[in-house]
N, C-alpha and C positions, 0 to 999 in steps of 0.2 A: 467390542469396546476395549480400548487399551487399558491394561491394568498397571497400577503403580507397583513396581517391583522392589525387591530388596534394596534398602537404602545403601547397602554396601556396594551396589553396582556403581555408585557414584564415587567410590573411593579410589578409582584408578588414577594414573598420573594426570596432572593438570595438562590440558591441551597445549598450554604455552610453555610447559616444562622443556628445558633443553635436553638433548641426549646426555650431556655430561651430568646434569642434575638427576636424570632418571637413573643413570648408572650408579650414582652415589646412593640413591634411595634403595635400589634393588641390585645387589651384586650379580654379575653374570656368572652362571654356573658353566664353567669352561672346561672342566676335566673330570671324567668319571673317577670315583674312588677306586683305587687299584689300577688305574690306567685303562686303556682300551683293550677289552678282551679279544683274543684271537677269534677269527671266524671259524665256526665249526662246520666242516665240509666232509666229514667221514664218519662211518659208523662207530669206530672206536672212540673218537672224540665225543660223539653224541652220547655214547654209553656213559662216559665219564661225567658229562654234564647232567645226565639223568640221575646218576648216583649222588652227585653233589646237591642237586635240588631235593632229592629224597631226604637227605640229611639236614636240610635247612629247616627254618621255622617260620611260621606266620604266612601271610598272604603272598601270592606270586604276582609280581608286576609283569605284564605282557604287552608288547606292541608289535605291529607288523608294518612293513614298508612295501607298498605296491608300486607299480610303474604306470599309474594312471596318466593318460595322455600320451603314452609312449607305446605300450603293448596292448594286445587284444585281451580283454577280460580283466579280472581283478585278482589274479593270483598273488600270493606273497613272494617277494624276492629277498626278504630278510625278516627274521623273527628275533625280537629282543626279549630277554627274560631277566628278572632280578628277584632274589629272595634273601632274606636275612640268613646268614650262615652259609650261603652258597655263592654270594656275589652276583655278578652279571654274566650273561652269555649272549653271544650273537650267533645265530644259526642260519646257515644258507639252506633254505628249503628246496632249492633247485638241486643241490648236491645231496641233500637229505630230505627227500619228499615225504617221509613217514615219521612223524614225531610221536608215535604211540608210546615209545619208551619214556619220553618226558611226561606225557599225560598220565601214564601209570605211576610215575614217580611222585607226582603231586596229588594223585587220586582225587579226593573230593575237597582239596584245599581251595579256598576262595581265590579266584583270579581277578586281578584289578586291571581293567581296560579303560581307556578314555575313548568315548564314542564307540561303544562295543558293536553297534549295528554295522559300522564300517568294516571292522576287522573280523567279526565272527565268521562270515562266509569263507574267507581265505584261510582262517585258522582251522575251520572244519575240514577243508580240503586236505590239510596236512595232518589230520587226526589230533588236533590240539584244542578241541572244543571243550570249554570248562563245564564243570557240573555246578559250580557256585560262582556268582559274579558280583563284583562291585564296579559300577560304571561311574567314573568321576565326572564325566560330562553331564550325564543324566542327574547325578546328585546336585550339581551346580544349578541345573534347570529347576529342580524341585525346590531349591533354596531361593529361587527368584533372581539368580544372576543373569544379566542380559548378555554378557560376553563370557562364553564358556569354553573357548579354545584352551588347549593345554597350557600354552605359554602364559596366557592371561590368568588362568586359575592358579598356576604355580606362583606367579608374581603376587597375586592378591592374598593367597592363603599362606604362603611360605616365605614371602619376601625375597624371592630369587627370580632371576631372569633366565630363560632358556633361549639359546640361539636358534633361530628358525630359518636360516638362510638356505638350508638344503631340503626344505619341505617338499618341493616340487621337482626334484631331480629324477633322472632315469635310474631307478634302483635295480633294473636288470643289467646294468653295467657290470662287467667283470674284468679285472678285479675291482672291488669297490675302493675308492680313494680313502685314505686314512681320515681325512676331515669329515667325510660322510659317516664313517663308522663311529667317530667320536660323537657326532650329532645323534646318531641312532642310539648309542649307549646312554646318552644323557636323557633321552626320552623316557627311560624307565628308572633313571637314577633316583628320583625323589617321588615316584608315583605312589609308593606305599605311604610315604609321609603325607602326601596330598590326600590320599584315601582316609588316613586317620583324622586329619583336620576336618574333612568334610563329614565324616561319621559323627564326630563330636558336635558339629553344628547342626546336623540333622536331628540328633538326639535332643539337643537344647530346644530346637524349634518344634519338637513333637512330630517330626516327619520321618523318623528312622524306619518305622514299620511300613510307611508308604513306599519308601525307597526299596525296601526288601521285596515288596510286591512288584514294583516296577522292574527290578533286576530279574526276578523270577520270570516275569512275563516276557522280557527280552530273550531269555534263554529258551522259553517254551514256544516262542513264535515259530511257525513253520517257515520253510524257505519261501521266498516270494515266487509266486507263479509267474512264468514268462508272460509278458504282455501279448495279447493276441495279434496286435498290429503295432509292433514297436516303431515302425517307420513313421507313425503318426506323431511321434514326439520330435520329429525333425524341426530344428529351430527355424522359425520364419514361415512354417507351413500355412499359417493363417492367411498369407498373401495369395495362396493358390486357390482360386475360386472354382475351377472347372474340374469335372470328374477325370478328364483325360490328363489334366495337369497333375492331379493327385496320383494317377496311374504312373506318371513319370517319376514322381517323388518315390513311390513304392519300389519301382523297378531299379532306379538308381541306388536307393538305399540298400536293397537286397544285393545288388552287384557289388557295391562298396563293402558290405559286410562279408561277402564271400572272399573278396580279395584280402581284406584286413585279417580275417581268420587264417587264411593260407599263409600270409606273410608274418603273422603274429605282430601286427601293428594296430595301434589305436585307429579306429575308423576315421577319426578326424584328421589323421596324418595322411590318409589315402585321398580323401576328398572332403572338403568342408561342407557343412550343412548349407551354407549360403550358395555354394555352387549348385547343389541339388535343386534348391528353390529357383535359382535363376534359370536353370535349364528347363524346369517345369513351366516357367512363364514364357520362355522364348521358343520352346519346341524346336530346337535346331535339327536340320536335315542332313548336314554334312559335317565332317571334321572341322572344316574351316569356320562354319557357323558356331560350332561348339567352342572352339578355342578363341573365338571372339569374346567369349565370357572370360574375364580375367582369371577367375579362380581355377579354370581348367588349364592355365598355362604353367601352373606350378609343376615341378619336375615329375613327381610321382603321379599326379592326376593326369598329366599329358601322356604319360607312358601307357595309360589304359584308355585313351580316346576311342579306339575301335570298340571296346566293350561298352563304353558309355553310349555311343551312337546306336549300337545294336539294342540297348535297353530302351532308348527313346523310340526307336522304330518299332519295337515290339508293341509298345503302347499305341503308336499311331495306327497299327493294324488290328487292334483289339475291337471286338464288338462291345456294345454298351453293357451287356451282362457281365463281361469280364473286368469292367472298370470298378474301382472301389467306390463305395457310397461316400457322400460328403462327411457323414459322421456316423459311426457305428452305434447301435443301441447299447446303452449302458445298463447296469443292474442297480444303479442308485438314482437319487433325485436328479432332476435336470439342473443346469446351471442356475444359480440363485438369482442372476439378473433377469431371468424370465418368470420368476415366481409371481411377481405383482400382477402381471397380465394373465398368466395361466391359472393361478390359484391364489387369489388375494388372501384367503384365510390362512393358507400355508405361509405366505409372506409375513402376516402378522404374528403367527406362531414363531417364525424364525427370529424376528426382531425381539420377541419376548424372551425366548430361551437364550439367545446370545447375550442379552442384557443381564439375565440371571447368572449365566456362566461368568461373564466379566466381573460382576459384583462379588461372586464367591472367590474368584481368582485374586482380586484385589485384597480380599479379607485374609486369604491364606498365603499371600505373597508368592505367586508363581505365574508363569505365562499361561494364558487361557488354553493353549494347545496341549499343555501338560496336564491340566486339570481334566479336560475332555478333548478327544480328538475332534477337529472340525467336522469330519465326515460323520461321526456319531451324532453330533449336534444337528447337522442337516437332516439326517435320516429320521431323527426323532421329530423334528418340526414338520417334515414332509408327510410322514406316516406315523402319527402318534398312536398310542394304544386306544382301542375302541372306548374303554372306560378309563378315564385318566385318574390315577391315584399315585401316591408315592410308591406303592408296591408294583403297580403295572409299569411305571416308568423305570423302576429298578430292574425289572425283568427285561425291558427293552434295552437298557444300557448293558446289562450282562450279556445279552444275545449279541451285542456288538463289541465284545471283548473289553468292556470297561472293567477296571479292577474294583475290589471291594471298597477300598478307601475312597475311590472316586464316586462310587454309587452312594456311600454313606454321606458324603459331603453334598451331593447335588440332587439326588432323586426327589426329595420333598419339595425343594425350591423350584425345580424344573416342572414338577406337577402343578404347582401353584401358578407358574408362568403360563403354562398351557391353558389352564382354566381361565386365567385373566384374559388371555388373547381371544378366547371364545366368547367372552361376555360382550 
């Protein structure tokens, strides 16, 4: 059920507002206070930054720029920091791969990030994982805002616009252009002010303790386990119906991953997912047949045509036991579109608990997925406690990483929904 979110989500610019009117309403933040800081690329400069931040006060705003879509993996290529009394700093984590000195300088100071789940892995790689967190994107979600991008939140909460024209550039470029550095510095320029505004609104809404639980949970979450069959996430794989075709997807995906890792390139720049799927459908036998597929004529993909053909031929010679199964067994419930036929009682429970979650989410003004993760809801409906009560549902939710505030809000009503579905 869709829930009615924070009325403030409707306060953004009118769709018919002209760019000039928007600019008048929300001034563009165009220059960092104190100018663009120099890029820190040596141990002595890093030590000076650490000392400055140790002498600052209040929370530390942090951001990281990656080269998604350009380089293999999600490492940081620039780290931005800002703290009252210390100003801003731009650190090159390629030249300075260990930021332990900065982490020690701010110790258990609260770190402010926007969409922390995106930046925490690369910050952990450079030893800058915080001990305390305020996530401005997550705070916006808990408040019921529908659009929680940094630029949108800054405009709504602070009445300023952030330029976003360099959001998707190749941050592995060296040297970094001045306008990119300006953009990067501005991303932390008002992050602490945004944090303060959101904290005040969370407190007013009675959600501040909920937010603290959520921030702690983000920090406590273990690293994501690698997927057992990552190739199964190839875009368009649903078009491949045969096991041998799936084998081609797997072998081409693995070959592409090997090349991408060796060349430090995003896999999609080596070979597009669409090319993998087309090859799995066509099963080409020769380089000529392979390059008849348009996506294989791109320069980098064409360079590795012999490797692609070898991968396809490996699959052609495989026995049935070596081919992948159409869908591996999962540890969770089956897809919900099969529930009505497979277990009608479970389908009724799912409708009931989804309706209950939607009603509570409307009442507290937040997206349903922030009230309870959809997977948690599905698991409860598929395998409810043997004896349904508020306490047994609470235990089930706790076992699936629901936070105390979520359990307090939902357990009793979900128990009633399950009982109602059984009647």
